[in-house]
C-alpha positions as CSV (number, residue, x, y, z in Angstrom):
1,M,133.3,-167.8,270.4
2,R,133.5,-164.4,272.1
3,I,136.8,-162.7,271.3
4,L,138.5,-159.5,272.4
5,V,140.7,-157.8,269.8
6,I,143.1,-155.1,271.1
7,E,144.7,-153.4,268.1
8,D,145.6,-149.7,267.6
9,S,145.7,-149.9,263.8
10,A,142.2,-149.0,262.7
11,E,142.7,-150.8,259.3
12,L,144.0,-154.0,260.8
13,Q,141.4,-154.0,263.6
14,R,138.6,-153.7,261.0
15,Y,140.2,-156.5,259.0
16,I,140.3,-158.9,261.9
17,V,136.9,-158.0,263.3
18,K,135.3,-158.4,259.9
19,G,136.8,-161.8,259.4
20,L,135.9,-163.1,262.9
21,K,132.3,-161.8,262.6
22,E,131.9,-163.4,259.2
23,C,132.9,-166.7,260.8
24,G,130.1,-166.3,263.3
25,H,132.1,-165.0,266.3
26,V,131.1,-162.2,268.7
27,V,133.9,-159.6,268.8
28,D,134.7,-156.7,271.2
29,C,137.6,-154.4,270.4
30,A,139.8,-151.7,271.8
31,D,142.5,-149.5,270.3
32,N,144.6,-148.9,273.4
33,G,145.9,-150.8,276.3
34,K,143.9,-149.1,279.0
35,E,140.6,-149.8,277.5
36,G,141.7,-153.3,276.4
37,L,142.8,-154.3,279.9
38,Y,139.5,-153.0,281.3
39,L,137.5,-155.1,278.9
40,A,139.7,-158.2,279.4
41,T,139.3,-158.0,283.2
42,T,135.6,-157.2,283.3
43,G,134.3,-159.3,280.4
44,S,134.2,-163.0,279.7
45,Y,136.1,-164.0,276.6
46,D,137.0,-167.3,274.9
47,A,140.2,-165.7,273.6
48,V,142.1,-162.3,273.5
49,V,144.0,-161.1,270.4
50,V,146.4,-158.3,271.5
51,D,148.9,-156.2,269.5
52,R,152.2,-156.1,271.3
53,M,152.9,-152.4,270.6
54,I,149.8,-150.4,271.5
55,P,149.3,-147.2,273.6
56,P,150.1,-148.1,277.2
57,P,149.9,-150.4,278.8
58,D,151.4,-152.5,276.0
59,G,150.3,-156.0,275.0
60,L,152.8,-157.9,277.1
61,T,151.9,-155.8,280.2
62,I,148.3,-156.6,279.7
63,I,149.0,-160.3,279.6
64,R,151.2,-160.1,282.7
65,S,148.4,-158.3,284.5
66,L,145.8,-160.9,283.4
67,R,148.0,-163.8,284.5
68,G,148.9,-162.0,287.8
69,A,145.2,-161.8,288.5
70,G,144.7,-165.5,287.8
71,N,143.0,-164.9,284.5
72,N,144.0,-167.7,282.1
73,V,142.0,-166.6,279.0
74,P,143.8,-167.9,275.9
75,T,145.8,-165.0,274.5
76,L,147.4,-164.5,271.1
77,V,150.0,-161.8,270.5
78,L,150.2,-160.0,267.2
79,S,153.5,-158.2,266.5
80,A,155.9,-156.9,263.9
81,L,158.7,-158.0,266.2
82,G,159.4,-161.5,264.9
83,E,162.9,-162.4,266.1
84,V,163.3,-165.5,268.3
85,D,164.0,-163.4,271.4
86,D,160.8,-161.4,270.7
87,R,158.6,-164.5,270.5
88,V,160.3,-166.0,273.5
89,N,159.6,-162.9,275.6
90,G,156.0,-162.9,274.5
91,L,155.5,-166.5,275.5
92,R,157.3,-166.0,278.8
93,A,155.0,-163.0,279.6
94,G,152.2,-165.5,279.6
95,A,151.0,-165.4,276.0
96,D,149.7,-168.7,274.6
97,D,150.7,-168.0,271.0
98,Y,152.6,-165.4,269.0
99,L,151.8,-164.4,265.4
100,V,154.1,-162.2,263.4
101,K,152.8,-159.5,261.1
102,P,152.0,-159.6,258.3
103,F,149.8,-162.7,258.6
104,A,147.0,-164.4,256.8
105,F,143.6,-164.2,258.5
106,T,143.1,-168.0,258.0
107,E,146.2,-168.7,260.1
108,L,145.0,-166.3,262.8
109,L,141.6,-168.1,262.9
110,A,143.2,-171.5,262.9
111,R,145.5,-170.6,265.8
112,L,142.6,-169.1,267.8
113,E,140.5,-172.3,267.2
114,A,143.4,-174.4,268.3
115,L,143.9,-172.4,271.5
116,I,140.3,-172.5,272.5
117,R,140.1,-176.2,271.6
118,R,143.1,-177.0,273.8
119,T,141.8,-174.9,276.7
120,S,138.4,-176.7,276.5
121,I,140.1,-180.1,276.6
122,E,142.3,-179.1,279.6
123,A,139.3,-177.7,281.4
124,T,137.3,-181.0,281.1
125,P,138.2,-183.2,284.1
126,P,139.0,-186.8,283.1
127,T,136.2,-189.1,284.1
128,S,136.8,-191.8,286.7
129,R,133.4,-193.4,286.5
130,L,131.8,-195.2,283.6
131,E,128.2,-196.3,283.5
132,A,125.9,-198.4,281.3
133,G,122.5,-198.7,282.8
134,D,122.9,-200.3,286.2
135,L,126.5,-201.3,285.4
136,V,129.1,-199.0,287.0
137,M,132.9,-199.0,286.8
138,D,135.2,-197.0,289.0
139,L,138.5,-196.5,287.2
140,L,140.3,-195.3,290.3
141,T,139.5,-198.2,292.6
142,R,139.2,-200.6,289.6
143,K,135.9,-201.9,291.0
144,V,132.7,-202.8,289.1
145,W,129.1,-203.2,290.2
146,R,125.9,-204.2,288.6
147,G,122.6,-203.6,290.3
148,G,124.6,-202.6,293.4
149,E,126.5,-205.9,293.6
150,E,130.2,-205.9,293.2
151,I,131.7,-208.0,290.4
152,S,135.2,-209.5,290.7
153,L,137.2,-209.2,287.5
154,Q,140.6,-210.2,286.4
155,S,142.9,-207.6,284.9
156,R,142.2,-208.5,281.3
157,E,138.5,-208.8,281.9
158,F,138.5,-205.3,283.5
159,R,140.3,-203.9,280.4
160,L,137.9,-205.6,278.1
161,L,134.9,-204.3,279.9
162,E,136.4,-200.8,280.2
163,Y,136.8,-200.7,276.4
164,L,133.3,-201.9,275.8
165,M,131.9,-199.3,278.3
166,R,133.9,-196.5,276.7
167,H,132.2,-197.4,273.4
168,K,128.8,-198.3,274.7
169,G,126.1,-198.4,272.1
170,Q,128.8,-198.8,269.4
171,V,129.8,-202.0,267.6
172,V,133.3,-203.0,268.6
173,T,135.1,-205.4,266.2
174,R,137.4,-208.2,267.1
175,T,140.3,-206.3,265.4
176,M,139.6,-203.3,267.7
177,L,139.7,-205.5,270.8
178,L,142.9,-207.3,269.7
179,E,144.6,-203.9,269.2
180,K,143.3,-202.0,272.2
181,V,142.9,-204.7,274.9
182,W,145.5,-207.3,273.9
183,E,147.8,-204.9,272.0
184,Y,148.0,-207.3,269.1
185,H,148.5,-205.8,265.7
186,F,147.8,-209.1,264.0
187,D,145.3,-211.9,264.3
188,P,146.7,-214.6,266.5
189,Q,144.2,-217.1,265.1
190,T,142.9,-218.1,268.6
191,N,139.6,-217.9,270.4
192,V,141.0,-215.6,273.1
193,I,138.4,-213.0,272.6
194,D,135.5,-215.5,272.6
195,V,136.8,-217.0,275.9
196,H,137.1,-213.7,277.6
197,I,133.7,-212.4,276.3
198,S,132.1,-215.6,277.6
199,R,133.7,-215.2,281.1
200,L,132.7,-211.5,281.2
201,R,129.1,-212.4,280.3
202,N,129.0,-214.9,283.1
203,K,130.0,-212.2,285.5
204,V,128.2,-209.2,284.1
205,D,124.9,-210.6,282.7
206,K,124.3,-213.8,284.6
207,G,121.1,-213.6,286.6
208,F,119.9,-210.5,284.8
209,D,116.9,-210.4,282.4
210,H,118.5,-207.8,280.2
211,P,122.0,-208.8,278.9
212,L,124.3,-205.9,278.3
213,I,127.1,-207.6,276.3
214,Q,125.6,-208.6,272.9
215,T,127.0,-210.2,269.8
216,V,126.6,-208.5,266.5
217,R,126.9,-211.4,264.0
218,G,129.6,-210.9,261.5
219,A,130.7,-207.6,263.1
220,G,131.7,-208.0,266.7
221,Y,130.2,-207.0,270.0
222,I,128.2,-204.2,271.5
223,L,127.6,-203.1,275.1
224,A,124.0,-202.0,275.4
225,E,123.5,-198.5,277.0
226,G,121.2,-199.9,279.6
């Protein structure tokens, strides 16, 4: 991670920078708002740690400026002001998190990691297309093709195939299928899975030399990756 630390206390800045570098992160730092805002707007950072009360512009002004410019870099505010209203004002200014001084470095690091992890997840667009070799599933139109030919599936068959495709190359047990596809949290003592797998094979694998849906004896099923 590349992190910008804006903190006017030399001792605290050294403490934070030393800890982050020891964890393998690249760190830039500034001891005033003017320099900090310049770095934040011209550099590319995974997160910004900013003290609320620094030589102007202060921490919240920096965050407002970033948000006003469309910069959504994850930002964590450090402050000795720890009342509820202080924290609320910080978050309303656009901060993603607010940590009150004094603090433990391990908590600062954990909060930064959580912010960056959340941002990474939010930035990853959800997939609407699953593929396994020449088998393709469109989750938006709920259509399936193999070898360019469309396959007509019933609702439960679609859900079963979707689960197998999301776990392609992995063994999927009967218990997993009962819980995730049928939403059973007990074994109904029926052959419902065998019946649906058989139907699915007839639609997905029939006429192809290479079957995708395979049985793993004593374990469950696996969808070959192609």
